[in-house]
N, C-alpha and C positions, 0 to 999 in steps of 0.2 A: 178211529178206534184201534186199528192195528198199530198205529204209532203211539197212541196215548197209553195203552196198557204196558208196553215194555218200559216206557219212560217212568210211569208210575211205580212199577216194581223196582226199577233202578233207584229212584228217589227214596223210596221207603227203606230199601236195603242200605243205601249209603247213610241215611239219617240214623238208622239203628246202630250202625258201626260207630258213628261219631258219638252218639249218646253213650254207648257201652264203654267207650274209651274214658269218659269222664265220670260215669256213674257206675259203681261196682255192681249194684243190683241188676243192671242190664247186661252184665257180662255174659251170662249164658245165652241170652237172646243174640248177642253179638257173635258168639261162637257158632250158633245155628246158622245165622245169616252168612258168616264166612264160609261155612261148609257148602251151603247152597251156591255161593258165589263161585267156589272152586268147581262145583259140578257144572254150572252153566258155562263157565269159562272153558271147560274141557269140551263141552258140546259145541260151543261156538268155534273153538279151534278146529274140531273135526269137520264141521260144516264149511268153515272158511277155507281150510286146506283142501277139502274135497272139491269145492267149487273152483278154486284156483287151478287145480290139476285138470279138472274137466274142461274148463274154457281153453287153457293154453295147449293141452294135449290135442284137443280137436283142431285148434288152429294150426298146430304142427302137422297133423295128419292131412289136412286139406291144402297144405302149402299155400296158405293165404298170405296176404301182404303183411310183412313184419313177423313172419313165423320164426325167424332167427331170434328175435327178441323174446318170443315165447319160450324158446328152447333155453335161453340164458336164465329166464325167470324160473322155470321148472328146476334147472340144475341148481341155482342159488337156493331155492326153497328146500330141496332135498338135502343139500350140503349143510345148510343151517340147521335143519331138523336133526341130522345125524350128529353134528357137533354138540348140539344141546342135549340130546338124549344120552349120548355116551361120554359126555364131558371130555371131549378130545382136546388135549392141550391145556386144560384148565381144571386140574384136580383140586377140589376144595381143601382148604387148610384143615389140619386135625382139630382145631378148636371151633370149626364151623358147627353150628347147632344141627343136630340130626345127621351128622356126617356118617355115611356108610350104613345107615340104619333103615330098616323097613318097619312099618307100623302095623301093629296088631292089637286088638282090644284085650286088655288084661284086667281081671278083677282086682280091685284095690287090696283085697284081703290076701292076694297071692304075692304082693310086694313085700320086701323086707321091712322090718320095724327097727327104728333107731331111737335111742332115748338118752337123755342127759339130765343131770340134776337141775331142777328149776320148776317154776310154776307159771301159769298164764296170769298176767296182771289182772287184778279185779278193780272194781270201782269206776270203770269207764264204760259209758253207754255204747261206744263204738264197737260194732261186731268185729270178729276176726276178718282179715282180708279174704275175699272170695277165692283167691288163688290157692289158699291153704286150708280152707275151712273144713274140707273133708279128710284131710291128711293129718292135721295137728290135733293132739289131745293131751290131757293131763291126768295122771293117776299116781297116787303114792308119792306126791311131791317130785314127780319126774315128768319132763316134757317128752312126749312120744310123737314121732313123725313116721308115717307109713309111706314108703316109696322114696324115690330120689328127690332131692330138693334142688331146684334151679337157682341161679343167681337172682333172677327177678323175684322169686318167692322170698328169698332172704331179704331183699330190699323192701318188699311189701311188709314183712314182719318187723323189720327195724324201724320203718317209718310209722308203723302202727302205734308203737309205744316208745317214748323218748326217755329211756333210762339205761344207765350203764350196765346194770345186772342183766336186764332183758337182752340188750345188744350182745353181751358176752355169751349168754346161753344160746341165742339164735346163731351166732357165728360158730360156736362149737357144734351145734346140731347140724348146721350146713356142712361143716367139714366132715362129719361122720357120714351123712346121708349122700354120698357120692358113689357112682358106679366104680368098681375096682379099676377098670381100664382108664377111667378119667380122673382118678384121684391125683390131684396136683402134688401132693406130698403125703407121706405116711402120717397117720395119726399118732398121738402119744401112746395109745394103747398097743400099737403094733410096731412102733419104731424101736429098733434095737438100741439097747442102752450103750452108752459110751462111758468108760471108766476113766476118771482123771488120774493124774499122778499121785494125788492124795488118797486115792482109793475110794473116792465117793462117786456114786452114780450121778452123772450130770445129764439128765434128759431134757429135751425141749419142753418148755412150759408155755402154755398160751398166756397172753397178757391178761386174760380175764381171771386167771387162777390166783388165789391168795398167796402171799409170800410165806415160805416155809422157814421155820427156824431150824438151824443145823448146829451141831456141837461146835464150840470154839476151837480153832486150830491155830498152831503156829506154822512156820514155814516147813518144818519137818513132818507135819501131819499129826503132831501130838496135841492132845487137849490141854488148854490152859485157861486161866481165869483172868478177868479184868478187861476183856474186850469181847465183842460180839461179831458174828458174821451171819449174813442173811443171803439166801439164794433167791433172787427174783427171777422173773421170766426171761431175762436176757443175759445176765452175767453175775459173777460173784461181786459182792460189795461189802466192804468192811465198815462197821459203824462202831462208835464208841460205846462202851458198856455203861 
């Protein structure tokens, strides 16, 4: 029985994690099991480390046969523990998830709210991905996301609906819903404008935004008739009128 119960708990926990990976409805159960796994692993580490120190320190104290090997084992264990805890010589890269962060429970209502024009597609029986179900909402023809959006959440939303408009809205929402210190680039709303030699403001445009019509210009910057110019999201392009 002492052997059967731990094996049964391990089998149930592992099976739950496997099912949660493939079935979104089991995701919360998988998260609970993962938390308990971390707790049990921590307890096992403390018990195992304590037992190792107890056995080898006693052997060193008694000067029993092979006590020098016990001294090497204890030294290697403590050195490895210190290197792992203090990250000696192996600082995580800045793009490592949770780099330099400590965890604390925060109510969702206290997180910032981001919104972009758009709506949640209708007519599909598939529910929203579980990873964003509590954070994503819609009101007044605007998509609203509470808190920071991770790359995996963006991929879940893009994979949920296969349409260009939905993908563009999700990408724009993901770009806005980033912590300030991790923003990979300034958004269009905060990016300083750059004035071209023609005197027109040329800001970056996302590829999802529609093409804007601008006045017809010749090389000197004066308006003229008979030709057209459009500003797309990457460059100036002249087209015939």
